[in-house]
N, C-alpha and C positions, 0 to 999 in steps of 0.2 A: 445522590450519586456523585462521586468524585469527578473532577474535570477531565475532559477528553485527553488532554496532554499528559495526565498523570497515570493513565492506564494503558496497558498494551492491548494490541488487537486480540491476542489470545485470551486475556482476562475478560475483555468485553464479550468475546464470542462465548466463553464459558458461562458468563451470566445469561446470555441469550439462550443458550442450550438449557440452562436450569429453568428459566422462565417457561420455555416450550415444554419441558418435561412436566412441570407442575400443571400447566394448562391442559396437557394431553391426559393427565390422570382424571380430569373431569369431576373431581370431588370438592371443588372450591366454591365458596359463596360467590354470587354474581359480582359484587363489588370488588372482591379480591381478584377475580378473573379479569375484570375490566382494567384494574390497576396494573396487573402483570402484562396484559396485552399492550397497554399504553407505554409502559416502560420498555417492553420488547420492541415496539416501533421506534422509540427513541434510540435504543441500542443499535437497531438496524441502520438508522441514519448516521450514527457515530461511526459504525463499522464501515459504511459506504464511504464516508469522508476520509477515513484512514486509508482505505484501499485506493481512492482517487489520488490522495497525496502520495502514496507509494508508487502508483503508476506514473504520476508526473515526474517524480524523482528518477525513476528508471528511464523515462524518455529523455530527461536532461542528461543523464549519464551516457546514454546511447548516442545522443547528439555530440557530446564532448568527445567520445571515442571516435566517432566518424570524422570529426574535425581534426583530431590528432592523426588519424590514419591518412587523411587527405594531405596534411602537412608533411608527413613522413614520405608519402609518395612524391610530393613536389620536390623534396630534398633529394630523394633517390634519382628523380628525373634530371635534376640540376647536375648531380655528380655524373650521371651517365652522359649527359650532353657535353660536359667538360672533359670526359674521358678519365675522370678521377675514380679511384677506388673509395668506397665508403669506409669510414673509420671503424666500422663494426661488422 
């Protein structure tokens, strides 16, 4: 299998769906079923890692937005305290 970084979430998910479809058919030899199940478990781990990375990135963006909003509010309060008009 290619490295995690080289495949998109969607491509990995499609692989997992294909593995599940083949296993659900129930007409595979035991060894092939075990191999597909093991590969499917590895795909789940990779997908989970990608989702956790995306969640972390979203949290970082949210924190940055909240910090920016806080800074903007401080600037507005400073202008209000000085009796000045905001330039925008």
